[in-house]
Structure formats: structure tokens, C-alpha cells
Z-matrix of the N, CA and C atoms (Angstrom, degrees):
N
C 1 1.438
C 2 1.521 1 111.28
N 3 1.307 2 116.27 1 -33.11
C 4 1.463 3 118.40 2 179.96
C 5 1.516 4 111.09 3 -62.44
N 6 1.346 5 116.30 4 -37.13
C 7 1.451 6 120.62 5 179.07
C 8 1.526 7 109.65 6 -62.13
N 9 1.320 8 117.20 7 -38.62
C 10 1.453 9 121.30 8 -178.97
C 11 1.524 10 111.93 9 -74.92
N 12 1.327 11 118.21 10 -26.75
C 13 1.466 12 121.39 11 179.25
C 14 1.522 13 111.68 12 -65.94
N 15 1.328 14 117.47 13 -26.23
C 16 1.452 15 121.32 14 -177.84
C 17 1.524 16 111.99 15 -72.87
N 18 1.307 17 117.29 16 -18.60
C 19 1.457 18 121.19 17 -177.19
C 20 1.525 19 110.04 18 -115.26
N 21 1.330 20 118.21 19 118.76
C 22 1.464 21 120.12 20 -177.32
C 23 1.534 22 114.20 21 -85.73
N 24 1.324 23 119.13 22 12.48
C 25 1.463 24 121.30 23 -176.36
C 26 1.529 25 111.58 24 -69.26
N 27 1.325 26 117.18 25 157.32
C 28 1.476 27 120.10 26 177.64
C 29 1.529 28 112.27 27 -59.56
N 30 1.335 29 116.62 28 -34.60
C 31 1.460 30 119.44 29 179.44
C 32 1.525 31 111.72 30 -63.53
N 33 1.322 32 116.16 31 -37.62
C 34 1.462 33 118.56 32 -179.96
C 35 1.527 34 110.58 33 -66.92
N 36 1.309 35 116.50 34 -31.96
C 37 1.468 36 120.30 35 176.16
C 38 1.528 37 109.91 36 -60.81
N 39 1.328 38 117.16 37 -45.28
C 40 1.459 39 120.70 38 179.95
C 41 1.522 40 111.80 39 -70.48
N 42 1.318 41 117.35 40 -31.95
C 43 1.465 42 120.25 41 175.90
C 44 1.524 43 110.20 42 -64.81
N 45 1.335 44 117.21 43 -39.30
C 46 1.463 45 120.52 44 177.26
C 47 1.528 46 110.50 45 -65.34
N 48 1.321 47 116.48 46 -40.64
C 49 1.460 48 119.96 47 178.29
C 50 1.525 49 110.56 48 -63.06
N 51 1.339 50 116.81 49 -42.49
C 52 1.468 51 120.95 50 179.78
C 53 1.526 52 110.84 51 -62.42
N 54 1.330 53 117.68 52 -44.42
C 55 1.459 54 121.03 53 178.57
C 56 1.525 55 110.38 54 -63.84
N 57 1.308 56 116.04 55 -42.67
C 58 1.460 57 120.16 56 178.03
C 59 1.529 58 110.66 57 -59.69
N 60 1.318 59 117.10 58 -43.08
C 61 1.465 60 120.76 59 -179.63
C 62 1.532 61 111.05 60 -64.87
N 63 1.325 62 118.27 61 -37.35
C 64 1.465 63 120.86 62 175.68
C 65 1.520 64 110.03 63 -59.73
N 66 1.308 65 116.40 64 -43.66
C 67 1.463 66 120.57 65 179.85
C 68 1.528 67 110.11 66 -65.13
N 69 1.316 68 117.18 67 -42.43
C 70 1.467 69 121.07 68 179.14
C 71 1.523 70 110.57 69 -60.27
N 72 1.319 71 117.29 70 -44.44
C 73 1.470 72 120.71 71 179.69
C 74 1.520 73 110.58 72 -60.76
N 75 1.322 74 118.16 73 -45.15
C 76 1.464 75 120.73 74 177.51
C 77 1.520 76 111.10 75 -59.72
N 78 1.323 77 116.71 76 -43.53
C 79 1.461 78 119.87 77 -179.29
C 80 1.519 79 110.87 78 -64.57
N 81 1.317 80 116.57 79 -46.09
C 82 1.465 81 119.43 80 179.92
C 83 1.522 82 111.67 81 -61.01
N 84 1.307 83 116.90 82 -41.08
C 85 1.467 84 119.73 83 178.40
C 86 1.521 85 111.32 84 -63.90
N 87 1.307 86 116.11 85 -34.22
C 88 1.461 87 118.61 86 -177.09
C 89 1.523 88 113.02 87 -84.60
N 90 1.311 89 118.34 88 -10.25
C 91 1.455 90 120.72 89 -175.32
C 92 1.525 91 114.75 90 -110.29
N 93 1.328 92 118.56 91 -15.45
C 94 1.453 93 119.79 92 -172.03
C 95 1.524 94 112.19 93 -118.15
N 96 1.310 95 117.00 94 91.68
C 97 1.462 96 119.88 95 -178.54
C 98 1.522 97 112.64 96 -67.25
N 99 1.323 98 117.97 97 -21.75
C 100 1.461 99 120.29 98 -178.03
C 101 1.522 100 111.90 99 -66.91
N 102 1.333 101 117.58 100 -29.93
C 103 1.457 102 119.90 101 179.33
C 104 1.519 103 111.85 102 -89.73
N 105 1.302 104 117.61 103 -5.71
C 106 1.457 105 121.34 104 -176.75
C 107 1.522 106 112.90 105 -78.97
N 108 1.322 107 117.84 106 -20.60
C 109 1.460 108 121.63 107 -176.04
C 110 1.522 109 111.21 108 -126.34
N 111 1.323 110 116.28 109 148.13
C 112 1.462 111 118.15 110 173.02
C 113 1.526 112 110.47 111 -66.10
N 114 1.304 113 117.26 112 152.59
C 115 1.464 114 121.49 113 -178.42
C 116 1.522 115 112.58 114 -60.76
N 117 1.329 116 116.81 115 -26.56
C 118 1.463 117 120.22 116 -176.67
C 119 1.533 118 113.53 117 -81.06
N 120 1.302 119 117.79 118 2.48
C 121 1.462 120 120.92 119 -176.83
C 122 1.528 121 112.16 120 -64.70
N 123 1.300 122 114.26 121 156.70
C 124 1.453 123 123.26 122 176.78
C 125 1.533 124 110.61 123 -58.24
N 126 1.327 125 116.85 124 139.98
C 127 1.471 126 121.64 125 -177.52
C 128 1.531 127 111.87 126 -61.74
N 129 1.324 128 117.26 127 -40.97
C 130 1.476 129 119.68 128 179.34
C 131 1.525 130 110.89 129 -67.60
N 132 1.322 131 116.76 130 -35.59
C 133 1.460 132 120.50 131 176.86
C 134 1.526 133 109.96 132 -64.16
N 135 1.318 134 116.90 133 -45.68
C 136 1.469 135 120.90 134 178.08
C 137 1.528 136 110.48 135 -60.18
N 138 1.319 137 116.15 136 -42.64
C 139 1.463 138 121.09 137 178.10
C 140 1.533 139 110.44 138 -60.60
N 141 1.319 140 116.55 139 -43.15
C 142 1.466 141 121.33 140 -179.88
C 143 1.527 142 111.22 141 -65.08
N 144 1.322 143 116.65 142 -44.53
C 145 1.461 144 120.38 143 -179.69
C 146 1.523 145 110.96 144 -63.69
N 147 1.310 146 117.05 145 -44.58
C 148 1.466 147 120.41 146 178.36
C 149 1.530 148 110.24 147 -61.39
N 150 1.321 149 116.91 148 -42.41
C 151 1.470 150 120.63 149 177.40
C 152 1.533 151 110.50 150 -60.68
N 153 1.333 152 116.59 151 -42.53
C 154 1.470 153 120.33 152 179.24
C 155 1.528 154 111.55 153 -62.05
N 156 1.321 155 117.09 154 -44.13
C 157 1.463 156 120.38 155 180.00
C 158 1.520 157 111.52 156 -63.48
N 159 1.311 158 116.51 157 -38.05
C 160 1.460 159 119.84 158 -175.93
C 161 1.525 160 113.33 159 -80.64
N 162 1.323 161 117.80 160 -19.15
C 163 1.471 162 120.83 161 -173.03
C 164 1.520 163 113.55 162 -127.41
N 165 1.311 164 119.09 163 27.86
C 166 1.462 165 120.55 164 -172.76
C 167 1.512 166 115.12 165 -89.08
N 168 1.310 167 119.27 166 -2.88
C 169 1.454 168 119.64 167 -174.76
C 170 1.519 169 114.09 168 -77.41
N 171 1.300 170 118.10 169 -27.38
C 172 1.458 171 120.23 170 -179.94
C 173 1.517 172 111.06 171 -93.79
N 174 1.279 173 116.12 172 -158.64
C 175 1.457 174 121.25 173 179.10
C 176 1.526 175 109.56 174 -88.50
N 177 1.312 176 116.49 175 61.03
C 178 1.452 177 122.94 176 -179.72
C 179 1.524 178 110.07 177 -64.39
N 180 1.309 179 115.69 178 132.40
C 181 1.465 180 121.57 179 178.59
C 182 1.518 181 108.43 180 -109.64
N 183 1.313 182 115.09 181 153.39
C 184 1.456 183 119.96 182 178.95
C 185 1.530 184 110.02 183 -63.27
N 186 1.309 185 117.06 184 -31.38
C 187 1.471 186 119.64 185 176.62
C 188 1.530 187 110.73 186 -63.15
N 189 1.346 188 117.46 187 -33.28
C 190 1.467 189 120.97 188 176.42
C 191 1.527 190 110.66 189 -65.85
N 192 1.323 191 115.53 190 -40.14
C 193 1.465 192 120.51 191 179.79
C 194 1.531 193 109.56 192 -64.95
N 195 1.332 194 115.83 193 -47.25
C 196 1.466 195 120.26 194 -179.64
C 197 1.525 196 110.81 195 -60.06
N 198 1.322 197 115.94 196 -43.85
C 199 1.465 198 120.32 197 -179.96
C 200 1.531 199 111.04 198 -62.80
N 201 1.328 200 117.10 199 -42.77
C 202 1.457 201 120.87 200 -179.68
C 203 1.527 202 112.18 201 -64.29
N 204 1.328 203 116.32 202 -28.45
C 205 1.468 204 121.13 203 -178.72
C 206 1.529 205 112.77 204 -97.33
N 207 1.317 206 116.63 205 2.08
C 208 1.463 207 122.16 206 -179.17
C 209 1.527 208 112.97 207 56.92
N 210 1.326 209 115.58 208 44.88
C 211 1.463 210 121.22 209 174.20
C 212 1.525 211 107.83 210 -134.03
N 213 1.320 212 115.90 211 165.26
C 214 1.459 213 119.36 212 176.43
C 215 1.531 214 109.06 213 -80.18
N 216 1.311 215 115.72 214 161.95
C 217 1.461 216 120.30 215 177.36
C 218 1.528 217 109.32 216 -60.04
N 219 1.310 218 117.00 217 -41.63
C 220 1.471 219 121.14 218 -179.60
C 221 1.528 220 111.20 219 -63.17
N 222 1.317 221 118.12 220 -40.63
C 223 1.465 222 121.11 221 177.50
C 224 1.527 223 109.91 222 -63.24
N 225 1.315 224 116.34 223 -42.42
C 226 1.457 225 120.96 224 177.86
C 227 1.532 226 110.46 225 -60.90
N 228 1.327 227 116.66 226 -44.04
C 229 1.459 228 120.63 227 178.36
C 230 1.530 229 111.10 228 -60.80
N 231 1.309 230 116.85 229 -42.62
C 232 1.474 231 121.01 230 179.26
C 233 1.527 232 110.97 231 -63.49
N 234 1.333 233 116.84 232 -43.83
C 235 1.463 234 120.73 233 179.86
C 236 1.535 235 110.98 234 -60.52
N 237 1.309 236 116.77 235 -47.24
C 238 1.464 237 120.42 236 -179.46
C 239 1.529 238 111.02 237 -63.44
N 240 1.312 239 116.27 238 -43.43
C 241 1.462 240 119.90 239 -178.61
C 242 1.526 241 110.89 240 -66.11
N 243 1.327 242 117.01 241 -42.31
C 244 1.468 243 121.27 242 -177.35
C 245 1.530 244 112.14 243 -69.14
N 246 1.333 245 117.83 244 -40.29
C 247 1.465 246 120.70 245 -173.70
C 248 1.520 247 114.24 246 -97.15
N 249 1.331 248 117.43 247 -29.38
C 250 1.462 249 120.52 248 -174.85
C 251 1.529 250 113.44 249 -120.13
N 252 1.329 251 116.07 250 -7.35
C 253 1.463 252 122.21 251 -177.24
C 254 1.531 253 111.69 252 56.10
N 255 1.330 254 116.03 253 36.38
C 256 1.462 255 123.16 254 178.19
C 257 1.515 256 107.79 255 -142.06
N 258 1.313 257 115.30 256 159.60
C 259 1.454 258 119.26 257 171.91
C 260 1.524 259 107.95 258 -83.85
N 261 1.320 260 118.12 259 160.74
C 262 1.474 261 119.48 260 175.21
C 263 1.532 262 111.93 261 -58.70
N 264 1.321 263 116.24 262 -35.56
C 265 1.468 264 120.34 263 179.45
C 266 1.529 265 111.04 264 -64.17
N 267 1.336 266 116.99 265 -42.19
C 268 1.465 267 120.87 266 178.72
C 269 1.526 268 110.51 267 -64.22
N 270 1.318 269 116.09 268 -40.67
C 271 1.463 270 120.39 269 -179.85
C 272 1.528 271 110.96 270 -65.40
N 273 1.315 272 116.61 271 -44.92
C 274 1.459 273 121.04 272 178.20
C 275 1.529 274 110.67 273 -62.27
N 276 1.315 275 116.13 274 -38.58
C 277 1.453 276 120.28 275 177.27
C 278 1.529 277 111.47 276 -62.06
N 279 1.324 278 117.42 277 -39.78
C 280 1.463 279 121.04 278 177.12
C 281 1.525 280 111.16 279 -63.16
N 282 1.307 281 116.36 280 -42.23
C 283 1.470 282 120.17 281 177.98
C 284 1.526 283 109.28 282 -58.88
N 285 1.317 284 115.80 283 -46.17
C 286 1.467 285 119.93 284 -178.59
C 287 1.524 286 111.61 285 -65.88
N 288 1.334 287 117.62 286 -41.16
C 289 1.461 288 120.14 287 177.45
C 290 1.525 289 110.88 288 -63.71
N 291 1.322 290 117.03 289 -38.97
C 292 1.466 291 120.55 290 178.26
C 293 1.521 292 112.01 291 -65.69
N 294 1.314 293 117.10 292 -25.75
C 295 1.481 294 120.87 293 173.68
C 296 1.523 295 110.31 294 -79.23
N 297 1.326 296 116.67 295 -37.83
C 298 1.456 297 122.13 296 -175.16
C 299 1.533 298 112.37 297 -69.25
N 300 1.321 299 117.23 298 -44.35
C 301 1.464 300 121.31 299 -170.31
C 302 1.521 301 113.42 300 -58.23
N 303 1.338 302 120.82 301 -51.56
C 304 1.468 303 117.35 302 -179.35
C 305 1.520 304 113.11 303 -64.31
N 306 1.326 305 117.06 304 -33.60
C 307 1.464 306 119.67 305 177.36
C 308 1.521 307 110.18 306 -66.98
N 309 1.323 308 116.29 307 -39.23
C 310 1.464 309 121.43 308 -179.36
C 311 1.523 310 111.30 309 -70.31
N 312 1.328 311 117.28 310 -39.34
C 313 1.464 312 120.69 311 178.96
C 314 1.519 313 112.19 312 -63.61
N 315 1.305 314 116.10 313 -31.73
C 316 1.452 315 120.63 314 -172.79
C 317 1.527 316 112.50 315 -111.60
N 318 1.336 317 116.97 316 28.02
C 319 1.450 318 119.47 317 -176.00
C 320 1.522 319 110.63 318 -144.01
N 321 1.303 320 114.86 319 149.43
C 322 1.456 321 120.81 320 171.11
C 323 1.525 322 109.72 321 -105.75
N 324 1.322 323 115.94 322 10.17
C 325 1.459 324 120.90 323 -178.43
C 326 1.513 325 111.97 324 -67.39
N 327 1.303 326 115.27 325 168.97
C 328 1.457 327 120.64 326 179.47
C 329 1.517 328 110.29 327 -70.50
N 330 1.313 329 115.17 328 138.16
C 331 1.465 330 120.72 329 -179.73
C 332 1.525 331 109.46 330 -59.79
N 333 1.314 332 117.27 331 -39.12
C 334 1.465 333 121.71 332 -177.72
C 335 1.537 334 110.59 333 -58.18
N 336 1.325 335 116.13 334 -46.03
C 337 1.462 336 120.42 335 -179.36
C 338 1.527 337 111.45 336 -64.80
N 339 1.322 338 116.33 337 -42.76
C 340 1.464 339 120.11 338 178.47
C 341 1.527 340 111.18 339 -64.73
N 342 1.325 341 116.57 340 -39.92
C 343 1.466 342 121.04 341 -179.39
C 344 1.526 343 110.77 342 -60.61
N 345 1.313 344 116.40 343 -47.78
C 346 1.466 345 120.73 344 -179.67
C 347 1.526 346 110.40 345 -65.15
N 348 1.326 347 117.09 346 -41.22
C 349 1.465 348 121.29 347 179.13
C 350 1.537 349 111.61 348 -62.06
N 351 1.320 350 116.59 349 -29.67
C 352 1.471 351 121.00 350 -178.61
C 353 1.519 352 112.94 351 -91.79
N 354 1.336 353 117.60 352 3.78
C 355 1.457 354 120.63 353 172.94
C 356 1.510 355 115.98 354 102.59
N 357 1.326 356 118.67 355 1.02
C 358 1.458 357 120.17 356 176.05
C 359 1.525 358 108.88 357 -79.59
N 360 1.313 359 116.16 358 143.79
C 361 1.465 360 118.92 359 -176.41
C 362 1.525 361 111.89 360 -71.01
N 363 1.327 362 116.94 361 -30.34
C 364 1.456 363 120.92 362 178.76
C 365 1.526 364 109.69 363 -163.45
N 366 1.318 365 116.31 364 176.25
C 367 1.460 366 121.63 365 -177.83
C 368 1.532 367 111.34 366 -65.88
N 369 1.315 368 117.45 367 -31.69
C 370 1.466 369 120.99 368 179.10
C 371 1.522 370 111.75 369 -64.04
N 372 1.325 371 116.43 370 -42.67
C 373 1.457 372 120.08 371 178.87
C 374 1.531 373 110.06 372 -64.24
N 375 1.325 374 117.09 373 -43.77
C 376 1.459 375 120.30 374 177.09
C 377 1.524 376 110.42 375 -58.95
N 378 1.329 377 117.23 376 -48.57
C 379 1.463 378 120.69 377 -178.05
C 380 1.522 379 111.90 378 -59.35
N 381 1.329 380 117.18 379 -42.12
C 382 1.476 381 119.94 380 179.24
C 383 1.522 382 111.10 381 -64.03
N 384 1.321 383 117.01 382 -46.97
C 385 1.475 384 120.85 383 -178.84
C 386 1.531 385 110.93 384 -66.32
N 387 1.320 386 116.31 385 -40.91
C 388 1.459 387 120.85 386 -179.22
C 389 1.530 388 109.97 387 -65.06
N 390 1.316 389 116.29 388 -44.87
C 391 1.470 390 120.34 389 -179.42
C 392 1.525 391 110.94 390 -64.79
N 393 1.320 392 117.02 391 -36.76
C 394 1.462 393 120.24 392 178.81
C 395 1.531 394 110.24 393 -64.01
N 396 1.321 395 116.75 394 -38.74
C 397 1.469 396 120.39 395 -177.86
C 398 1.524 397 113.25 396 -81.84
N 399 1.349 398 117.25 397 -40.97
C 400 1.461 399 120.57 398 -172.78
C 401 1.528 400 114.42 399 -111.48
N 402 1.313 401 117.65 400 -8.63
C 403 1.457 402 120.02 401 177.72
C 404 1.516 403 114.86 402 81.16
N 405 1.331 404 117.28 403 9.36
C 406 1.462 405 120.49 404 178.79
C 407 1.525 406 108.56 405 -158.15
N 408 1.316 407 116.23 406 171.28
C 409 1.463 408 120.64 407 178.85
C 410 1.530 409 109.45 408 -77.18
N 411 1.342 410 117.64 409 163.68
C 412 1.465 411 119.48 410 176.48
C 413 1.526 412 113.12 411 -57.55
N 414 1.320 413 117.43 412 -39.64
C 415 1.476 414 120.00 413 179.58
C 416 1.521 415 111.61 414 -64.45
N 417 1.340 416 116.40 415 -44.59
C 418 1.464 417 120.08 416 178.05
C 419 1.522 418 110.44 417 -61.99
N 420 1.335 419 116.26 418 -40.77
C 421 1.458 420 121.19 419 -179.83
C 422 1.530 421 110.54 420 -62.69
N 423 1.336 422 116.38 421 -43.64
C 424 1.470 423 120.16 422 179.44
C 425 1.526 424 110.29 423 -63.34
N 426 1.334 425 116.99 424 -41.41
C 427 1.468 426 119.77 425 178.02
C 428 1.521 427 110.75 426 -61.44
N 429 1.322 428 117.13 427 -41.50
C 430 1.472 429 120.57 428 177.72
C 431 1.523 430 110.67 429 -62.42
N 432 1.327 431 117.02 430 -39.99
C 433 1.463 432 120.47 431 179.02
C 434 1.524 433 110.09 432 -63.71
N 435 1.331 434 117.07 433 -37.10
C 436 1.459 435 120.92 434 -179.66
C 437 1.516 436 111.57 435 -73.39
N 438 1.344 437 117.53 436 -25.70
C 439 1.458 438 121.23 437 179.90
C 440 1.521 439 112.99 438 -81.72
N 441 1.342 440 116.89 439 -14.43
C 442 1.461 441 119.36 440 178.22
C 443 1.519 442 108.70 441 -61.61
N 444 1.319 443 116.92 442 140.53
C 445 1.478 444 117.80 443 -179.70
C 446 1.518 445 110.13 444 -63.68
N 447 1.316 446 114.78 445 139.92
C 448 1.456 447 118.91 446 177.62
C 449 1.512 448 108.95 447 -77.67
N 450 1.309 449 116.11 448 163.32
C 451 1.465 450 121.20 449 -176.92
C 452 1.520 451 112.76 450 -65.65
N 453 1.348 452 118.05 451 -22.61
C 454 1.447 453 119.30 452 -178.24
C 455 1.521 454 112.79 453 -92.30
N 456 1.346 455 117.86 454 3.99
C 457 1.458 456 121.03 455 178.28
C 458 1.523 457 109.86 456 -75.12
N 459 1.309 458 115.93 457 147.45
C 460 1.463 459 121.14 458 177.77
C 461 1.518 460 109.72 459 -71.24
N 462 1.349 461 118.00 460 139.81
C 463 1.473 462 119.92 461 -179.28
C 464 1.508 463 112.77 462 -70.30
């Protein structure tokens, strides 16, 4: 956004709106567990997902989720695999990444601090999960975002 603030052209205004909307979408995805699952999903799965969304900022463990839903860890794993084709750990990681990305896009803060704030145990865990999802590290991803042509650039 800072790059767009330097240019007062109408195109830069729309580029700022587009970036803002990307951030809004990430935030909404990370905050609304009701839209994350189809209505036909298993009740225990819905309960687990809602619990994950509400408690993902700390060092939440899958055993905590299972305990809160009164199911075994294995039952939880089966539910996630059957309905979402993911493990509970993968799903929780997505929630955390969806929290991390808008904060990272709009911050000059240290990645380590943001990672811990979003529920990752350390920068290494964030880097592994981020690379698995996006194919690069958070720093590389940010550099790529900065290299994208701005809306006010000539075609």
C-alpha cells in the first residue's frame, strides 16, 4: 500500500482497493468457521472446526481439540480425512496461515513475532507450512508481491 500511496493516479486508488479487498478476504476466511464447512458436515467436525477457529492463537494441540469435542484423536483424524480430505493439523495450519498473511502483507514487523502471534510455535514451523502451501518462504513471497507491476504502471 505504501507503494501506491506515492502515486496519486486513479489507477493507484483502485490498486489500493484491490489490495485491501485481498486482505479482507483473508481475514474473513480466518474468522468465520461457519462458511468454512458445508452445511451437511458432521456435527462433531463442525464443533472441532469452530473450536479451532476460536482457539488458534496459542499453542493449540489436536489433543485439545479432540478433548473439547469429546472424541478421540483418531476419530477426529478420520472425520477430517473423510469430510475435508485433510488432517486436523493441516486444517489448523491453514487457519493460522490465513491469520498470518493479512498481518504480514500490512506490516513491517518481524516475521518471527507475527508467526508466534498467529499460533506457530516458531519461525521454522511457519516457513515449512508456508512453503508447502505457496512454494516459497514468506520473505520470497513478499518480494514477489512487491515485484508485481503496480496498477499505475504503463502496459
